[in-house]
C-alpha positions in Angstrom: -13.6 25.9 -1.3 -14.4 29.6 -0.2 -10.9 30.9 0.2 -10.6 30.5 -3.7 -13.4 33.0 -4.2 -12.7 36.8 -5.0 -14.4 38.8 -2.4 -17.1 41.1 -4.5 -16.6 45.2 -3.9 -20.4 45.7 -4.0 -22.8 45.5 -0.9 -25.1 42.8 -2.1 -21.9 40.4 -3.2 -20.1 41.3 0.4 -23.2 40.1 2.1 -24.2 36.8 0.1 -20.4 36.1 0.7 -20.6 36.7 4.5 -23.4 34.6 4.8 -21.6 31.8 2.9 -18.5 32.3 4.9 -21.1 31.8 8.3 -22.8 28.5 6.6 -19.5 27.0 5.9 -18.0 27.7 9.5 -21.3 26.1 10.7 -21.0 22.9 8.9 -17.7 22.1 9.6 -18.2 22.8 13.3 -21.5 20.2 12.8 -19.2 17.7 10.8 -16.3 18.0 13.7 -19.0 17.5 16.4 -20.4 14.5 14.5 -17.2 12.9 14.2 -16.2 13.3 17.5 -19.7 11.9 18.8 -19.0 8.9 16.4 -15.5 8.2 17.6 -16.8 8.5 21.1 -19.6 6.2 20.8 -17.1 3.7 19.1 -14.9 3.8 21.8 -17.8 3.3 24.4 -18.9 0.4 22.5 -15.6 -1.2 22.4 -15.2 -0.5 26.2 -18.8 -2.2 26.8 -17.9 -5.3 24.5 -14.4 -5.9 27.0 -16.4 -5.5 29.7 -19.4 -7.7 28.8 -17.0 -10.4 27.5 -15.5 -11.1 31.3 -18.8 -12.4 32.9 -19.5 -14.2 29.8 -16.3 -16.2 29.5 -16.9 -16.6 33.6 -20.5 -18.2 32.8 -18.8 -20.3 30.3 -16.3 -21.7 32.5 -19.1 -22.4 35.2 -20.7 -24.3 33.0 -18.0 -26.5 32.1 -16.7 -27.1 35.8 -20.5 -27.7 37.1 -22.0 -29.6 34.6 -24.6 -31.3 37.1 -25.9 -27.6 37.2 -25.7 -26.0 33.5 -26.8 -28.5 30.9 -24.8 -28.8 27.2 -27.8 -26.6 25.6 -27.1 -23.9 28.6 -23.4 -23.6 27.7 -24.1 -23.7 23.6 -26.4 -20.4 24.3 -23.6 -18.9 26.2 -21.1 -19.5 23.5 -23.7 -18.3 21.0 -23.4 -14.9 23.2 -19.9 -14.8 23.2 -19.8 -15.4 19.3 -22.4 -12.3 18.7 -20.4 -10.1 20.9 -17.1 -11.0 19.4 -18.9 -9.7 16.3 -19.8 -6.4 17.1 -16.1 -5.9 18.4 -14.7 -7.1 15.0 -17.7 -4.9 13.3 -16.7 -1.9 15.4 -13.0 -2.1 14.6 -13.6 -2.9 11.2 -13.1 0.5 9.7 -9.6 1.2 11.4 -8.4 -2.6 11.6 -5.4 -1.6 10.5 -4.2 -0.2 13.5 -5.3 -3.6 15.3 -3.4 -5.8 13.6 -0.2 -7.4 12.6 0.8 -9.6 10.1 3.5 -12.2 10.8 3.9 -15.7 9.6 1.5 -18.3 11.2 0.8 -21.8 10.8 -2.6 -22.2 9.9 -2.7 -26.2 11.5 -2.8 -24.1 14.8 -5.4 -21.4 13.9 -8.0 -24.4 12.5 -7.0 -26.5 15.8 -7.9 -23.6 18.0 -11.7 -23.0 15.8 -12.1 -26.6 16.1 -11.7 -26.4 19.7 -14.1 -23.4 20.2 -16.9 -25.1 18.3 -16.5 -28.3 19.8 -19.5 -28.7 21.5 -21.5 -27.1 18.8 -20.1 -30.2 16.6 -20.5 -32.9 19.1 -23.9 -31.6 19.8 -25.2 -31.7 16.1 -22.7 -34.8 15.3 -21.1 -33.0 12.5 -18.1 -34.8 11.5 -14.7 -32.5 11.7 -12.1 -33.4 8.9 -9.0 -31.5 8.5 -6.7 -32.3 5.9 -3.1 -31.3 4.3 -3.2 -27.6 6.3 0.0 -27.8 8.0 1.4 -24.3 5.9 2.5 -21.3 7.2 0.8 -18.1 5.8 1.5 -14.3 6.4 -1.9 -12.9 8.5 -2.7 -11.8 12.0 -3.9 -14.8 13.7 -6.3 -12.9 16.0 -8.3 -11.6 12.9 -7.9 -15.1 10.9 -9.5 -17.0 13.5 -12.4 -14.4 13.9 -12.9 -15.2 9.9 -12.7 -19.1 10.1 -15.4 -18.9 13.1 -17.7 -17.0 11.0 -17.4 -19.4 8.1 -17.6 -22.5 10.5 -20.7 -20.9 12.1 -22.4 -20.6 9.2 -21.4 -24.5 7.7 -22.9 -25.6 11.5 -25.9 -23.4 11.1 -26.8 -24.8 7.9 -25.3 -28.5 8.2 -26.8 -29.7 11.5 -29.9 -30.6 9.7 -28.6 -32.7 7.4 -28.0 -36.8 7.3 -24.3 -37.4 8.2 -22.8 -33.7 8.1 -19.7 -33.0 7.9 -17.3 -30.0 7.8 -14.0 -30.6 5.8 -10.7 -28.0 5.7 -8.0 -29.0 3.0 -5.2 -27.0 1.7 -2.9 -26.7 -1.2 0.4 -25.0 -1.6 1.7 -23.3 -4.7 4.5 -21.4 -5.7 2.8 -18.0 -4.8 0.2 -18.9 -2.8 -1.7 -21.0 -0.4 -5.2 -21.8 -0.9 -7.8 -23.4 2.0 -10.9 -24.9 1.4 -13.8 -25.0 3.8 -16.8 -27.3 2.6 -19.6 -28.5 4.2 -22.7 -31.1 3.1 -25.1 -28.7 4.1 -28.1 -27.0 2.6 -26.3 -25.4 0.0 -26.8 -21.8 -1.0 -29.6 -21.0 -3.8 -27.9 -19.7 -7.3 -29.6 -16.1 -7.1 -28.1 -15.4 -3.6 -24.3 -16.2 -4.5 -23.4 -12.8 -5.8 -24.8 -11.4 -2.8 -23.5 -13.6 0.3 -20.8 -11.1 1.2 -23.5 -7.9 1.1 -24.0 -6.1 4.4 -26.8 -7.6 6.2 -27.6 -9.7 3.4 -29.4 -13.1 4.7 -30.8 -14.7 1.5 -33.6 -17.4 1.6 -31.7 -19.2 4.0 -31.5 -16.7 6.5 -35.1 -15.8 6.4 -35.8 -19.1 7.4 -33.3 -18.9 10.1 -35.0 -16.2 12.5 -32.1 -14.5 14.1 -29.5 -14.4 11.6 -27.9 -11.0 10.7 -26.2 -11.1 7.8 -23.1 -9.6 8.5 -20.7 -12.5 9.5 -19.5 -12.9 6.0 -19.9 -9.1 5.6 -17.1 -8.8 8.3 -15.0 -11.7 7.1 -15.0 -10.3 3.8 -13.7 -6.9 4.9 -11.1 -8.4 7.3 -9.6 -10.3 4.2 -9.5 -7.4 2.0 -7.5 -5.5 4.8 -5.2 -8.5 5.2 -4.3 -9.0 1.7 -6.6 -12.2 1.6 -9.4 -13.4 -0.8 -12.5 -15.4 0.0 -14.5 -16.8 -2.3 -17.9 -19.0 -2.3 -19.2 -21.7 -4.5 -22.4 -23.7 -3.6 -24.8 -26.1 -5.3 -28.4 -26.0 -3.2 -28.8 -29.0 -1.3 -25.6 -30.2 -1.8 -22.6 -28.6 -0.7 -21.0 -25.4 0.1 -17.1 -24.5 -0.2 -15.6 -21.2 1.0 -12.1 -20.6 -0.1 -9.3 -18.6 1.7 -6.3 -17.6 -0.7 -3.1 -16.4 1.0 -0.9 -14.7 -1.2 3.1 -15.0 -0.3 4.5 -12.2 0.0 8.9 -12.3 -1.4 9.2 -9.1 -0.2 8.6 -10.2 4.1 10.9 -13.0 3.4 13.8 -10.4 2.3 13.1 -7.8 5.1 12.3 -10.0 7.9 
């Protein structure tokens, strides 16, 4: 910007112009230093998360193999720690997610089976009926990122369904010419109408979240961000004390079919 300003010929103008150049130079250096610090901090966070995931996974494996020593509640708490650590990782990578994902064809049924297995202990502990219908479809996505998205949705369903009578989580799909839609429905406490428009906002916990002391409001925010980057859409509809439905839409890409 300063390069476009014509340099004055009088002394006061020259002094003022030199001061502006020094200020601009200092600002650019400070911005570069700040960007470098942020980059180094994010790299450290990612490295730390990968390091901490190993002992967490080891503890979970030990709990499974030595059930006489570890009770089920301890195992569930370990898995919660693992889930929160994963959430930090995906949030830290969110700004540059396109460098970490690979869009290929994946079977939704396989991804959902993996999520069901991961959450098996939570579902059994809370006697939640897990129903899967008509999801044997292939979509263009990144399986790792989509698994995380499903995990956030299912985690919320478990959290707000477990205290209901005859709780269930139902995942069903429908295929169209131009898209595939997956709906995750639960009969939990639902979301107040006043909160629906904000559920994807960063750190928004809403009235339900305030009842759950440790709600962070980050799960759906990250899920929405990743869906946008992957080219999927995510929507929520709910009636308080009746149900919540999360709809994921996967657009079919004809260009991919031609060039793959």
